[in-house]
N, C-alpha and C positions, 0 to 999 in steps of 0.2 A: 504494499499499499504506500509506504513512503516513497516520494520522488525527491531526489537530490539533483538539482540542476546547477552546474558550475558554469558561470559566465567568467571569461578570463581573456586577457590579452593574448594575442596569437603567439607571442614569444614564449608563453608558458609551455607550448608544445615542443619547443627546443630545449627547455631546461630539464624536463622530465618526460619520459615516455608517457603518452596520454593514458594508456591502459593501467600503468602503475598508479597514476593519480586517481583514476576512477576506482580501481580496486581498494586503494587506501581509504577513500571516503566510504565505500561499501563495507569494508571490514570494521572500520571504526564505528559506523552506525550499528552494525550487527553486534559488536562487542558491548554496546550499552545495554543489551538485553531488552530494548524497547520493541524490536521488530524481528520477525522471522526472516531467515536468510532468503527464502523464496519470495518474499514480499518487497524487498528493497530493489529500487531502480535508481541508477545513477547515469546522468548524461552530462556531456561537456560541450559547451558552445564557445569556441574561440572567436574573438573579434579582432579584425585587422585594423580597424580604426576606433580609437577612443580617446577621451580626454580625461585624465585622472589627476586631480589636484593641480589642474592647469598645465599638465605636461603629458607626455606620451609614456607614462610610467606603466610598468606591469601591474596587474591586479588579478585577484580571484575573488569572486563573491559567489557564495553558495545560497541558493534558494531551497529551503527545506519545506516541502509540502507534506504534512502528515495528517492523519485522521485525528479529529478532535478527541480529547480524553486523557492526554498527558498533562501532568502538572507543570507549573512554571519552573520548578526546580529541575524536572526531567528535561524540559526543553532547553533550559539554560545550560545544563551539563552537556547535552547533545551538541549545541553550538560550540561550547568550549572545547570539547574533545576533537571535533572535526577541525576547527581552526587551528588547534594545537598541532594536529597530525599534518595539516597542510603547511604550517610554519616549519615543521621538521623537514619536509620535502623541498620547500621553497624559502630558505632563510633570508634570501636577498630580495624577495618580492616585498615591496613596501606596503601594499594594501592586500590583506587577506581578511575577509569578513563573511558573516553568515546571518541570515534571519530565517525564522521559522514561521510558517503560516499554517493555521488549522483549517481543515475543510470538514464538512459534515457528511454523515452517511446519507442524509436526505438529498443532498445536491450532487453526490457522486454517482457516476454511472460508467460502466465499462461494457464491452460487447457481450460478455456472458450474462449481463443483466437485462438485455433487451430481447 
């Protein structure tokens, strides 16, 4: 159910193998115990053009979309551990951030539900 979408500068793809980055987010999210392994989805969107802090700096921002029901503490920890893991992989990237958005069962639909 959780979707982790990484927006990043295109240069991130040169610093680390994209698969390694995706797997790091996947494994870190799984290690929290909040999600089943078969439920986690991770995608990476590189951007060729961006303006970060008024410059062409590298960045990674993770959008975590999860089903409603986790506590504020669980969500804060999830953000912290994922940002910490990405900081280990990308120590020279000046901007690494994450936010979590809840969605509800009432508004969620996938193809098995129609």
